C-alpha positions in Angstrom: 52.3 20.4 36.0 55.0 18.1 34.7 52.8 15.0 35.3 50.4 14.1 32.5 46.8 14.4 33.6 43.6 13.8 31.6 41.5 16.2 33.7 41.9 19.2 35.9 39.0 19.6 38.4 38.7 23.0 40.0 37.0 22.6 43.4 37.1 19.6 45.7 33.4 19.8 46.7 30.8 17.2 46.0 30.4 17.7 42.2 34.2 17.7 41.6 34.8 14.8 43.9 32.1 12.6 42.2 33.4 13.5 38.8 37.0 12.8 39.9 36.1 9.5 41.4 34.2 8.2 38.4 36.9 9.4 36.0 39.6 7.7 38.0 37.6 4.4 37.9 37.6 4.7 34.2 41.4 4.9 34.2 41.8 8.6 33.8 44.5 10.6 35.6 42.9 13.5 37.5 44.3 16.6 39.2 42.0 18.3 41.8 42.8 21.8 43.0 40.9 23.5 45.8 41.3 27.2 46.9 40.3 26.4 50.5 42.7 24.7 53.0 40.4 21.6 53.0 38.5 19.3 50.7 34.7 18.7 50.7 33.5 22.2 50.0 30.5 23.4 51.9 29.7 19.9 53.3 33.0 19.9 55.2 32.7 18.7 58.8 35.3 18.8 61.5 35.4 17.0 64.8 35.4 19.2 68.0 35.2 17.5 71.4 33.8 14.4 69.7 31.1 16.4 67.9 31.0 16.6 64.1 30.7 20.3 63.3 29.1 21.4 60.1 31.4 24.2 59.2 29.2 25.8 56.5 25.7 25.3 57.9 23.4 22.4 58.5 23.5 19.6 55.9 20.9 16.8 56.0 21.1 14.3 53.2 17.7 13.4 51.8 16.5 11.9 48.5 13.8 9.7 47.0 16.2 8.5 44.4 17.4 5.0 45.3 20.3 5.1 42.9 21.6 8.3 44.6 21.1 6.9 48.1 22.9 3.7 47.2 25.7 5.7 45.6 26.4 7.9 48.6 26.2 4.9 51.0 29.3 3.5 49.3 31.3 6.1 51.1 29.7 6.3 54.6 27.2 4.7 56.9 24.2 7.0 57.6 22.2 7.3 60.8 18.4 7.7 60.9 18.4 11.5 61.6 15.1 13.2 60.7 15.1 16.9 60.0 12.6 18.5 62.4 13.5 22.2 62.8 11.8 24.5 65.3 11.0 28.1 64.8 11.5 30.7 67.5 9.4 33.8 67.2 10.1 36.2 70.1 10.3 33.2 72.4 7.3 31.4 71.0 8.3 28.0 69.7 6.6 26.4 66.6 7.2 23.2 64.8 8.3 23.2 61.2 7.2 22.4 58.6 3.8 24.0 59.1 1.7 21.1 60.5 -1.0 20.3 63.0 1.4 21.0 65.9 2.0 24.5 64.5 -1.7 25.1 64.0 -2.6 23.9 67.4 0.0 26.2 69.1 -1.2 29.2 67.0 -4.9 28.8 67.1 -5.8 25.9 69.5 -7.3 23.9 66.6 -7.2 20.1 66.9 -8.4 18.7 63.6 -7.3 19.1 60.0 -10.7 20.5 59.2 -10.4 23.2 61.8 -6.9 24.2 60.7 -7.9 24.3 57.0 -10.9 26.5 57.8 -8.8 28.9 59.8 -6.3 29.3 57.0 -9.1 29.8 54.5 -10.7 32.4 56.7 -7.4 34.4 56.7 -7.0 34.1 53.0 -10.5 35.5 52.5 -9.8 38.3 54.9 -6.7 39.4 53.0 -8.9 40.0 49.9 -6.2 39.1 47.4 -7.2 38.6 43.8 -5.5 37.6 40.7 -2.0 36.2 40.5 0.2 37.0 43.5 2.5 39.9 42.6 5.2 39.3 45.2 6.3 36.9 47.9 4.1 38.4 50.6 0.9 37.9 48.5 2.1 34.4 47.5 2.6 33.4 51.1 -0.7 34.7 52.4 -2.5 33.0 49.5 -0.9 29.7 50.5 -1.0 29.8 54.3 -2.8 32.9 55.7 -1.6 36.0 57.5 -0.7 34.6 61.0 1.9 32.1 59.8 3.2 34.6 57.2 3.7 37.3 59.8 5.3 35.0 62.5 7.1 32.3 60.6 7.9 33.6 57.1 8.2 37.4 56.8 11.1 38.2 59.1 13.1 35.0 58.3 12.7 35.5 54.5 13.6 39.2 54.5 16.8 38.4 56.5 17.7 35.6 54.2 17.3 37.6 51.0 18.2 41.0 52.3 15.0 42.5 50.7 11.4 43.3 51.7 9.0 40.4 51.1 6.9 42.8 48.9 10.0 43.3 46.7 10.7 39.6 46.3 9.2 37.5 43.4 6.3 35.2 44.3 8.0 32.1 42.8 10.6 31.9 45.6 7.9 30.2 47.7 5.7 28.8 45.0 5.3 25.8 47.3 5.4 25.7 51.1 5.5 22.5 53.1 2.0 22.5 54.8 0.8 19.3 56.4 -2.5 18.6 58.1 -0.8 15.9 60.2 1.1 15.8 63.5 4.3 15.0 61.7 7.4 17.1 62.3 9.5 15.5 59.5 10.5 18.4 57.2 11.2 16.3 54.2 8.9 13.9 52.3 11.8 11.9 50.8 12.1 8.2 51.2 15.7 8.3 52.4 17.2 10.7 55.0 20.1 10.8 57.4 23.5 12.1 58.5 26.7 10.2 57.8 28.0 8.7 61.0 31.4 10.5 61.5 30.6 13.5 59.3 30.6 14.4 55.7 34.3 15.0 55.1 35.0 11.2 55.0 32.7 10.9 51.9 34.8 13.2 49.8 38.0 11.7 51.2 37.0 8.3 50.1 35.8 9.5 46.7 39.3 11.1 46.2 41.2 8.2 47.6 42.5 6.7 44.4 46.0 6.3 42.9 44.8 8.1 39.7 43.8 11.2 41.7 46.1 13.9 42.9 44.7 16.6 45.2 46.1 20.0 46.2 44.5 22.5 48.5 45.2 26.3 49.0 45.4 26.6 45.2 43.7 29.5 43.4 42.8 28.5 39.8 42.5 32.2 38.7 46.1 32.9 39.8 47.3 30.7 36.9 44.2 30.3 34.7 45.9 30.5 31.3 48.6 28.1 32.3 46.1 25.6 33.6 44.0 25.8 30.4 47.1 25.4 28.3 48.3 22.3 30.2 45.1 20.2 30.8 43.1 18.8 27.9 39.8 18.9 29.9 38.8 21.0 32.8 35.9 20.5 35.2 35.1 23.9 36.7 32.9 24.2 39.8 33.4 27.9 40.6 31.3 30.9 39.6 30.6 30.8 35.9 30.6 34.6 35.5 34.0 34.8 37.2 35.4 32.2 34.7 34.4 34.5 31.9 35.8 37.6 33.7 32.3 39.0 34.3 32.3 40.0 30.6 28.5 39.9 30.4 27.9 41.3 33.8 27.8 40.1 37.4 25.4 37.4 38.6 23.9 37.9 42.0 24.7 35.6 45.0 23.9 35.5 48.7 26.7 35.0 51.2 26.6 33.8 54.8 28.6 34.5 57.9 29.0 31.9 60.7 29.8 32.4 64.3 30.7 29.1 66.0 31.5 28.6 69.7 31.9 25.8 72.2 29.8 26.1 75.3 30.3 24.5 78.7 26.8 22.8 78.7 25.7 19.4 77.5 22.6 20.6 75.7 22.1 24.2 74.7 18.8 24.3 72.7 17.4 20.8 72.6 17.3 20.6 68.8 19.8 20.6 65.9 18.2 23.5 64.1 16.2 26.4 65.5 15.1 29.2 63.1 14.7 32.7 64.4 11.8 34.1 62.4 11.5 37.6 63.8 13.0 40.5 62.0 15.0 41.8 65.1 17.3 38.8 65.6 20.2 39.3 63.2 20.8 35.7 62.5 18.4 33.3 60.8 19.2 30.2 62.8 21.3 28.5 65.5 22.7 25.0 64.8 23.6 22.7 67.7 25.8 20.2 66.0 25.7 17.3 68.5 22.0 16.7 67.9 22.7 15.6 64.3 24.2 12.5 65.9 21.8 12.2 68.9 24.0 13.8 71.5 27.3 12.0 70.6 30.4 13.8 71.9 31.5 15.4 75.1 28.6 15.1 77.6 29.6 18.5 79.2 30.2 20.5 76.1 28.3 21.5 73.0 29.1 23.4 69.8 26.7 26.0 68.3 26.8 28.0 65.2 24.8 31.2 64.5 24.1 31.8 60.8 23.9 35.3 59.4 22.8 36.0 55.9 25.0 38.6 54.1 25.1 40.6 50.9 27.7 39.3 48.4 30.4 41.3 46.7 33.4 40.1 44.8 35.9 38.4 47.1 33.1 37.1 49.4 32.2 33.4 49.5 29.1 32.9 47.3 26.8 30.4 49.0 23.8 30.3 46.8 22.6 32.0 43.6 19.8 34.5 43.4 17.6 32.8 40.8 15.3 35.6 39.9 14.3 36.3 36.3 17.0 38.9 35.7 19.8 36.6 36.9 18.5 33.5 35.2 18.4 35.4 31.9 22.0 36.5 32.4 23.0 33.0 33.3 21.5 31.7 30.0 23.9 34.1 28.2 26.9 32.7 30.2 25.6 29.1 29.5 25.7 29.9 25.8 29.3 31.0 26.2 30.1 27.8 28.2 28.6 25.6 25.5 31.3 26.9 23.1 34.0 25.9 25.5 34.6 22.2 24.5 37.5 22.0 26.9 35.5 23.0 29.9 32.7 21.2 31.9 30.8 23.6 34.2 29.2 22.0 37.3 27.8 22.5 40.8 25.8 25.3 42.3 28.1 28.0 41.1 29.1 26.5 37.7 25.5 25.8 36.8 24.0 28.7 38.8 21.3 26.5 40.5 20.3 26.0 44.2 21.2 22.3 44.4 20.8 20.1 47.4 23.4 17.5 48.0 21.5 14.7 46.2 21.0 17.0 43.2 24.7 17.8 43.1 25.5 14.1 42.9 22.9 13.5 40.3 24.2 16.4 38.2 27.8 15.1 38.5 26.8 11.6 37.4 24.9 13.1 34.4 28.1 15.0 33.5 30.1 11.8 33.8 27.7 9.9 31.6 27.8 12.7 29.0 31.6 12.7 29.0 32.3 9.0 29.0 29.2 7.3 27.6 27.3 9.9 25.6 25.5 7.3 23.4 23.4 5.9 26.3 
């Protein structure tokens, strides 16, 4: 800590990297520390047998914000990958999002009118009245009982570790339902995967003479020293941990990944297949080579099984549980954070929000503007 830095950035993920890059361009000296042994956070990719492996689950970049799309394209060239996941329910295969291919497979209907009538018939049969009281009622109100039972219930209960009747309705306030034969999951204008993986994006963001990066560094091992030696700190870890959980513990969900290389060229025929039954312990299998259209060793493939897990202190927190109770507690932590003029809190964990990648970049650029150009 003998060098003079203007900013300490805790976490070398997307939020921290964007802030570091922009601060360095403005002539600021930036120190970045990361507790893992690599940069890029959860978007980290590693090459295995010529295949870019998404180490922490599938990441598909999508946005309708031209400014964000242009921004990220400074750091990598993107391919034309379109997210078209498939659901496996006890061996029955269904297209996602719910569309005419799904409805035809389920019911044999061929037109949007037939599909809409079938869904309405199931809504009426459920005899639900008033505001949905839980996720199950919300899902049936939106899409009927067949799709709920086969494609939502088991997957969602595994994902959240709770029964659907105990989950709040707002979790699936909107479901992607399309009365077209279109398997594109996202409606966004821009979509793709960086050719050569995501890690290069963060590498290029941090490749500046004003930025110094250290991995395998735990901020909390020397928290007081860091705060005493750096005039400003950008913190992208858990906001409740920063405050020593003094108001209570926020809830998170964790994940466990099992990755293996198989001696086949094509294991499942799609990048992402969701397992929507309750009996299969994992929620999905990712076959990484399909993100880049089969690029890599022709006789090998790499797959990852994704298991949801309860979170406890010491586990990796992958996403916040944004129910009313936790959001109210976060507001109390945010009030504490607002009093910390030295600290900028950012990212999924620092702002306790389920951000997609484009939203993280936007939030980081908003923080940059507030820090360096607050009058505009």
